[in-house]
C-alpha positions as protocol buffer text, in pm:
chain_id: "A"
residue {
  index: 1
  type: MET
  ca { x: 10488 y: 12439 z: 18092 }
}
residue {
  index: 2
  type: ALA
  ca { x: 10301 y: 12226 z: 18286 }
}
residue {
  index: 3
  type: ASN
  ca { x: 10023 y: 12345 z: 18287 }
}
residue {
  index: 4
  type: GLU
  ca { x: 9939 y: 12340 z: 17888 }
}
residue {
  index: 5
  type: PRO
  ca { x: 9572 y: 12238 z: 17843 }
}
residue {
  index: 6
  type: LYS
  ca { x: 9631 y: 11904 z: 17655 }
}
residue {
  index: 7
  type: PRO
  ca { x: 9452 y: 11876 z: 17304 }
}
residue {
  index: 8
  type: LYS
  ca { x: 9098 y: 11728 z: 17268 }
}
residue {
  index: 9
  type: GLN
  ca { x: 9084 y: 11373 z: 17124 }
}
residue {
  index: 10
  type: GLN
  ca { x: 8821 y: 11411 z: 16849 }
}
residue {
  index: 11
  type: GLN
  ca { x: 8625 y: 11090 z: 16762 }
}
residue {
  index: 12
  type: LEU
  ca { x: 8577 y: 11050 z: 16358 }
}
residue {
  index: 13
  type: GLN
  ca { x: 8360 y: 10832 z: 16206 }
}
residue {
  index: 14
  type: VAL
  ca { x: 8496 y: 10679 z: 15867 }
}
residue {
  index: 15
  type: LYS
  ca { x: 8220 y: 10647 z: 15650 }
}
residue {
  index: 16
  type: TYR
  ca { x: 8229 y: 10485 z: 15320 }
}
residue {
  index: 17
  type: GLU
  ca { x: 8028 y: 10601 z: 14990 }
}
residue {
  index: 18
  type: ASP
  ca { x: 8064 y: 10418 z: 14646 }
}
residue {
  index: 19
  type: MET
  ca { x: 8341 y: 10211 z: 14743 }
}
residue {
  index: 20
  type: THR
  ca { x: 8469 y: 10054 z: 14434 }
}
residue {
  index: 21
  type: ALA
  ca { x: 8810 y: 9882 z: 14449 }
}
residue {
  index: 22
  type: ARG
  ca { x: 9005 y: 9896 z: 14144 }
}
residue {
  index: 23
  type: TYR
  ca { x: 9328 y: 9740 z: 14068 }
}
residue {
  index: 24
  type: ALA
  ca { x: 9600 y: 9973 z: 13967 }
}
residue {
  index: 25
  type: ASN
  ca { x: 9953 y: 9837 z: 13829 }
}
residue {
  index: 26
  type: GLN
  ca { x: 10084 y: 10188 z: 13722 }
}
residue {
  index: 27
  type: VAL
  ca { x: 10061 y: 10516 z: 13871 }
}
residue {
  index: 28
  type: VAL
  ca { x: 10154 y: 10877 z: 13694 }
}
residue {
  index: 29
  type: LEU
  ca { x: 10291 y: 11140 z: 13934 }
}
residue {
  index: 30
  type: THR
  ca { x: 10220 y: 11533 z: 13833 }
}
residue {
  index: 31
  type: THR
  ca { x: 10298 y: 11834 z: 14025 }
}
residue {
  index: 32
  type: GLY
  ca { x: 10092 y: 12161 z: 14044 }
}
residue {
  index: 33
  type: GLN
  ca { x: 10155 y: 12482 z: 14191 }
}
residue {
  index: 34
  type: GLU
  ca { x: 10052 y: 12347 z: 14521 }
}
residue {
  index: 35
  type: GLU
  ca { x: 9934 y: 11989 z: 14497 }
}
residue {
  index: 36
  type: ILE
  ca { x: 10085 y: 11630 z: 14372 }
}
residue {
  index: 37
  type: PHE
  ca { x: 9817 y: 11432 z: 14140 }
}
residue {
  index: 38
  type: LEU
  ca { x: 9864 y: 11046 z: 14173 }
}
residue {
  index: 39
  type: ASP
  ca { x: 9716 y: 10893 z: 13836 }
}
residue {
  index: 40
  type: PHE
  ca { x: 9612 y: 10544 z: 13804 }
}
residue {
  index: 41
  type: SER
  ca { x: 9573 y: 10273 z: 13584 }
}
residue {
  index: 42
  type: SER
  ca { x: 9562 y: 9904 z: 13558 }
}
residue {
  index: 43
  type: GLY
  ca { x: 9839 y: 9872 z: 13295 }
}
residue {
  index: 44
  type: ILE
  ca { x: 9938 y: 9961 z: 12935 }
}
residue {
  index: 45
  type: ILE
  ca { x: 9737 y: 9836 z: 12651 }
}
residue {
  index: 46
  type: PRO
  ca { x: 9921 y: 9792 z: 12316 }
}
residue {
  index: 47
  type: ASP
  ca { x: 9779 y: 9863 z: 11999 }
}
residue {
  index: 48
  type: GLN
  ca { x: 9885 y: 9667 z: 11732 }
}
residue {
  index: 49
  type: GLY
  ca { x: 9741 y: 9851 z: 11484 }
}
residue {
  index: 50
  type: SER
  ca { x: 9898 y: 10183 z: 11557 }
}
residue {
  index: 51
  type: GLY
  ca { x: 10191 y: 10076 z: 11726 }
}
residue {
  index: 52
  type: VAL
  ca { x: 10093 y: 10321 z: 11989 }
}
residue {
  index: 53
  type: SER
  ca { x: 10021 y: 10221 z: 12365 }
}
residue {
  index: 54
  type: VAL
  ca { x: 9753 y: 10351 z: 12542 }
}
residue {
  index: 55
  type: LEU
  ca { x: 9808 y: 10404 z: 12925 }
}
residue {
  index: 56
  type: PRO
  ca { x: 9460 y: 10451 z: 13059 }
}
residue {
  index: 57
  type: ILE
  ca { x: 9374 y: 10658 z: 13414 }
}
residue {
  index: 58
  type: HIS
  ca { x: 9099 y: 10503 z: 13553 }
}
residue {
  index: 59
  type: THR
  ca { x: 9177 y: 10723 z: 13892 }
}
residue {
  index: 60
  type: ARG
  ca { x: 9310 y: 11029 z: 14001 }
}
residue {
  index: 61
  type: ILE
  ca { x: 9359 y: 11180 z: 14351 }
}
residue {
  index: 62
  type: ALA
  ca { x: 9465 y: 11533 z: 14422 }
}
residue {
  index: 63
  type: MET
  ca { x: 9698 y: 11589 z: 14749 }
}
residue {
  index: 64
  type: THR
  ca { x: 9892 y: 11857 z: 14897 }
}
residue {
  index: 65
  type: ALA
  ca { x: 10267 y: 11805 z: 14951 }
}
residue {
  index: 66
  type: GLY
  ca { x: 10220 y: 11751 z: 15320 }
}
residue {
  index: 67
  type: GLY
  ca { x: 9925 y: 11481 z: 15239 }
}
residue {
  index: 68
  type: VAL
  ca { x: 10201 y: 11277 z: 15029 }
}
residue {
  index: 69
  type: ARG
  ca { x: 10435 y: 11321 z: 15289 }
}
residue {
  index: 70
  type: ARG
  ca { x: 10260 y: 11120 z: 15567 }
}
residue {
  index: 71
  type: LEU
  ca { x: 10127 y: 10894 z: 15267 }
}
residue {
  index: 72
  type: TYR
  ca { x: 10451 y: 10818 z: 15249 }
}
residue {
  index: 73
  type: GLN
  ca { x: 10571 y: 10765 z: 15611 }
}
residue {
  index: 74
  type: VAL
  ca { x: 10234 y: 10546 z: 15685 }
}
residue {
  index: 75
  type: LEU
  ca { x: 10382 y: 10310 z: 15402 }
}
residue {
  index: 76
  type: GLY
  ca { x: 10693 y: 10296 z: 15480 }
}
residue {
  index: 77
  type: GLN
  ca { x: 10589 y: 10179 z: 15802 }
}
residue {
  index: 78
  type: LEU
  ca { x: 10317 y: 9952 z: 15662 }
}
residue {
  index: 79
  type: PHE
  ca { x: 10591 y: 9810 z: 15432 }
}
residue {
  index: 80
  type: ALA
  ca { x: 10810 y: 9732 z: 15690 }
}
residue {
  index: 81
  type: LYS
  ca { x: 10576 y: 9569 z: 15959 }
}
residue {
  index: 82
  type: GLN
  ca { x: 10496 y: 9342 z: 15662 }
}
residue {
  index: 83
  type: GLU
  ca { x: 10848 y: 9258 z: 15543 }
}
residue {
  index: 84
  type: GLN
  ca { x: 10944 y: 9179 z: 15957 }
}
residue {
  index: 85
  type: ALA
  ca { x: 10595 y: 8915 z: 15983 }
}
residue {
  index: 86
  type: ALA
  ca { x: 10748 y: 8799 z: 15605 }
}
residue {
  index: 87
  type: ALA
  ca { x: 11127 y: 8736 z: 15766 }
}
residue {
  index: 88
  type: ALA
  ca { x: 10967 y: 8567 z: 16069 }
}
residue {
  index: 89
  type: ALA
  ca { x: 10726 y: 8348 z: 15896 }
}
residue {
  index: 90
  type: LYS
  ca { x: 11026 y: 8241 z: 15699 }
}
residue {
  index: 91
  type: THR
  ca { x: 11265 y: 8158 z: 15985 }
}
residue {
  index: 92
  type: GLU
  ca { x: 10964 y: 7997 z: 16159 }
}
residue {
  index: 93
  type: ALA
  ca { x: 10943 y: 7776 z: 15822 }
}
residue {
  index: 94
  type: LYS
  ca { x: 11323 y: 7674 z: 15887 }
}
residue {
  index: 95
  type: LYS
  ca { x: 11246 y: 7542 z: 16237 }
}
């Protein structure tokens, strides 16, 4: 076991193409046999005339269950760091 080769580190260049940020206030999750779909919307639009509200979807992301699991873990870590920073700032402000 001590002589096992170490995995090679691979360089990665992130290339942003056609980057348009869109605000999403709502997300609808649906599942297929092998993937999970995240449908994003900026919010519900009420229609006063017909009485039927519409949720326009502007972006759909399809991910595997493993990809969603990793996203969940990373978001959890980011929220924990953000909450710690906010608590530290609040404590510092009281001094």
